[in-house]
C-alpha positions in Angstrom: -116.9 180.9 147.8 -119.7 179.4 150.3 -116.8 179.8 153.0 -116.3 183.4 151.6 -119.6 184.3 151.3 -120.2 183.3 155.3 -117.2 185.2 156.4 -118.4 188.5 154.9 -122.4 187.9 155.8 -121.6 188.8 159.2 -119.5 192.3 158.0 -122.3 193.3 155.7 -125.1 192.6 158.2 -123.6 195.0 161.2 -123.1 197.4 158.2 -126.7 197.0 157.5 -127.7 197.1 160.9 -125.6 200.7 161.0 -128.4 201.8 158.3 -131.2 201.0 160.4 -130.2 201.8 163.9 -129.5 205.4 161.7 -133.0 205.7 160.9 -135.2 204.4 164.0 -133.2 204.0 167.2 -130.6 206.6 166.8 -131.4 209.0 164.6 -129.0 212.0 166.1 -126.2 213.1 164.3 -124.2 213.7 167.3 -124.9 210.2 168.5 -122.9 209.1 165.7 -120.5 211.3 166.0 -119.7 210.4 169.0 -119.1 206.9 168.6 -116.8 208.0 165.3 -114.4 209.8 167.4 -114.3 206.6 170.0 -113.4 204.2 167.5 -111.1 206.2 165.5 -109.3 207.6 168.4 -109.6 204.8 171.0 -111.0 201.6 170.1 -109.5 200.8 166.8 -106.1 202.4 167.6 -106.0 200.0 170.6 -107.0 196.8 168.3 -104.2 198.0 165.9 -101.1 198.2 168.6 -102.3 194.6 170.4 -102.9 192.9 167.0 -98.7 194.2 166.2 -97.8 193.5 169.8 -99.1 189.8 169.4 -97.8 189.3 165.4 -95.1 186.7 165.2 -93.6 189.1 162.2 -91.1 186.3 161.6 -93.2 184.5 160.0 -95.1 187.5 158.0 -93.8 188.2 154.3 -93.7 192.0 155.3 -91.9 193.0 152.4 -94.5 190.8 150.0 -97.7 191.4 151.3 -97.1 195.3 152.6 -94.9 195.8 148.9 -97.8 194.6 147.0 -100.5 197.0 148.8 -98.1 200.0 148.7 -97.3 199.8 145.4 -100.8 199.1 143.7 -101.8 202.2 146.0 -98.9 204.0 144.4 -99.6 203.2 141.1 -103.4 203.9 141.0 -102.8 207.3 142.8 -100.2 208.3 139.9 -103.1 207.2 137.1 -105.6 209.5 138.6 -103.2 212.0 138.5 -102.2 211.1 134.9 -106.1 211.4 134.2 -106.4 214.6 135.9 -106.4 216.8 132.3 -109.2 214.3 130.7 -111.5 214.8 133.3 -111.3 218.3 133.3 -112.3 218.2 129.8 -115.4 216.4 131.0 -116.6 219.0 133.4 -114.8 217.0 136.5 -114.0 220.1 138.3 -111.0 220.3 141.4 -113.3 219.0 144.4 -114.8 216.5 142.4 -111.2 215.1 141.3 -110.5 214.9 144.5 -113.2 212.7 145.7 -112.5 210.1 143.0 -109.0 209.9 143.7 -109.9 209.4 147.5 -112.5 206.6 146.4 -110.3 204.8 144.0 -107.0 204.6 146.6 -108.5 204.9 150.6 -109.7 201.6 151.6 -111.9 200.5 154.5 -110.2 199.3 157.5 -112.9 197.6 159.2 -114.2 195.7 156.7 -110.6 194.2 155.6 -109.8 193.5 159.8 -113.0 192.1 160.3 -113.5 189.9 156.8 -109.8 189.1 157.5 -110.1 187.9 161.0 -113.4 186.0 160.1 -111.5 184.0 157.5 -108.0 183.5 158.5 -108.1 184.2 162.5 -105.1 185.5 164.7 -102.7 184.7 161.5 -105.4 186.9 158.9 -105.5 190.1 161.3 -102.0 190.2 161.7 -101.4 190.3 157.8 -104.2 192.7 157.3 -102.4 194.8 160.1 -99.1 194.8 158.1 -100.6 196.5 155.3 -102.3 198.7 157.0 -99.1 199.9 157.9 -97.7 199.7 154.6 -101.0 202.0 153.2 -102.3 204.3 155.6 -99.3 206.6 155.8 -98.8 206.5 151.7 -102.7 207.6 151.3 -103.0 209.6 153.8 -100.3 211.6 152.5 -101.8 211.7 149.1 -105.3 212.4 149.7 -104.2 215.5 152.1 -102.1 217.2 149.3 -104.5 216.0 146.4 -107.0 218.0 148.4 -104.8 220.8 149.4 -103.8 221.1 146.0 -107.1 221.0 144.3 -110.1 221.6 146.2 -109.0 223.7 149.5 -110.1 227.4 149.4 -107.0 228.0 150.8 -103.5 226.3 149.7 -102.2 224.1 152.4 -98.8 224.8 153.4 -96.4 221.7 153.5 -95.9 222.0 157.3 -99.6 222.0 157.8 -99.7 218.8 155.4 -97.1 217.0 157.5 -98.9 217.8 160.5 -102.2 216.2 159.5 -100.5 213.0 158.3 -98.6 213.3 161.3 -101.9 213.6 163.6 -103.4 210.6 162.0 -104.2 208.1 165.2 -103.8 205.2 163.4 -100.0 206.1 161.8 -99.3 206.4 165.9 -101.0 203.1 167.2 -99.1 200.7 164.1 -95.7 202.7 165.2 -96.2 202.0 168.8 -97.4 198.2 168.0 -94.3 197.5 166.0 -92.2 199.3 168.4 -93.3 197.4 171.4 -93.3 194.0 168.9 -89.5 195.0 168.0 -88.1 195.5 170.8 -89.8 192.9 172.8 -91.2 195.1 175.7 -92.8 193.3 178.2 -96.6 194.4 178.9 -98.3 193.4 182.2 -101.4 191.1 182.1 -104.0 194.0 183.0 -102.7 195.9 179.7 -103.6 192.6 177.6 -106.9 191.9 179.2 -108.2 195.7 178.8 -106.2 196.1 175.0 -108.5 192.8 174.0 -111.8 194.4 175.7 -111.2 197.4 173.6 -110.0 195.8 170.1 -112.6 193.4 170.1 -115.3 196.0 170.5 -113.8 198.4 167.9 -114.5 196.3 164.7 -118.2 195.6 165.5 -118.7 199.5 166.4 -116.7 200.5 163.3 -119.3 198.7 160.8 -121.9 200.0 162.4 -120.9 203.9 162.1 -119.8 202.9 158.5 -123.5 201.6 157.9 -124.7 204.7 159.8 -122.6 207.2 157.2 -123.9 205.7 154.0 -126.2 208.0 151.5 -128.8 206.3 149.6 -130.0 208.7 147.5 -129.3 208.7 144.1 -127.9 205.8 143.8 -129.8 204.6 140.7 -128.1 207.2 138.8 -125.1 207.2 140.1 -122.7 210.4 138.1 -119.6 210.0 135.8 -117.4 211.0 138.3 -118.7 208.1 140.8 -119.4 205.2 138.4 -115.5 206.4 137.9 -114.9 205.6 141.5 -116.3 202.4 142.0 -114.6 200.9 139.1 -111.4 202.3 140.0 -111.6 200.7 143.6 -113.6 197.4 143.3 -112.1 196.5 140.0 -109.1 198.0 138.7 -107.2 198.0 142.2 -107.3 194.4 142.9 -106.3 193.7 139.9 -103.1 196.0 140.3 -102.7 194.5 143.7 -102.9 191.0 143.1 -100.8 191.1 139.8 -98.3 192.3 142.0 -98.5 190.1 144.5 -98.3 187.5 142.2 -95.4 189.0 140.9 -93.5 188.7 144.4 -94.3 184.9 144.6 -97.2 185.0 147.2 -99.7 182.5 147.7 -102.3 181.2 150.1 -103.7 183.2 153.1 -101.1 185.7 151.8 -102.4 186.4 148.6 -105.8 186.0 149.7 -105.0 189.0 152.8 -104.1 190.6 149.2 -106.9 190.3 147.4 -109.2 191.1 150.9 -107.2 194.3 151.5 -107.3 195.6 147.5 -111.2 194.5 147.4 -112.5 196.5 150.0 -114.3 199.7 149.7 -113.1 203.3 150.5 -113.1 204.5 154.2 -116.1 206.6 155.3 -113.1 209.3 157.1 -112.2 209.7 153.7 -115.8 211.9 153.9 -114.6 213.9 156.7 -111.5 214.8 155.5 -113.6 216.0 151.9 -115.5 218.1 154.1 -113.2 219.8 156.4 -110.6 220.6 153.1 -113.5 221.6 150.6 -113.8 218.4 148.3 -117.0 217.3 147.0 -118.6 215.5 149.7 -121.7 214.5 148.2 -120.0 213.1 145.3 -117.7 211.2 148.1 -120.8 209.9 149.5 -122.2 208.5 146.7 -119.1 206.7 146.3 -118.7 205.6 149.3 -122.1 203.7 149.5 -122.3 202.2 145.9 -118.8 200.5 146.8 -119.9 199.4 149.7 -123.1 197.9 148.6 -121.4 196.5 145.5 -118.3 195.2 147.4 -120.6 192.8 149.0 -120.8 191.3 145.2 -117.0 191.8 144.1 -115.3 190.8 147.5 -116.5 186.9 147.4 -115.5 186.9 144.0 -112.1 188.5 144.1 -111.5 186.4 147.2 -112.8 183.2 145.6 -110.0 183.4 142.9 -107.3 183.3 144.6 -108.5 181.7 148.0 
């Protein structure tokens, strides 16, 4: 447990630093918006490409790690959709439902990759990147489709949903990294030097941006929707993923990476998507903030149980 907490501590210190900077040195929304776009479109995709380029995928249980997380995300998505009629009877409207859905299914990639790298080095980073290849396309398709159906002021066409997913830079980064790895495409030394420099900065800046985006108002009296979003993601999702991982025969580092990826809080990018497509953005902000705070307690427990 001490080793796990030590690996998590720098991650949450950077998130707290982001909170402090947002309220002191960098108060303008435009400053953080610029950093968010830089990380999302340049730094983070470069980290993914470079990690997958360097990864020895012959030693990575792609089917086991990716399959456990993919199926757990699919199971959670289907569970949320099955609960939609019951939630409607509890006065949770369509936009609020989409926030619960995103809160329960999406995951904070910056935290997952940072913790994986802190605990297991390059091997952990490669495994977590494989997990991203499995999860990112699925959760993006489902999130956009659910928002389009339950929240968007104007129903989105299938073509619009597909184009939103296709334009996701993280999906392109995973595809490019895997292509270079599989084809053994030679890259010049300067590529690796530049890519490594950009990739190293992505996690720190991404965690600062995560902290800056947290909404601390109303946390002491969370709504029913917020409580459900937190319970689904921090409790039920790790149980589903680890059960599938054990069923697939995973153990050691592979099982621990599944625990890390399943136990992380929801991605702040979900909030941006909610604002763009008519979701309940304030509810989702509350879910993300509560998850990020409570994950400091639940993540060490989940990881220590299997590490």
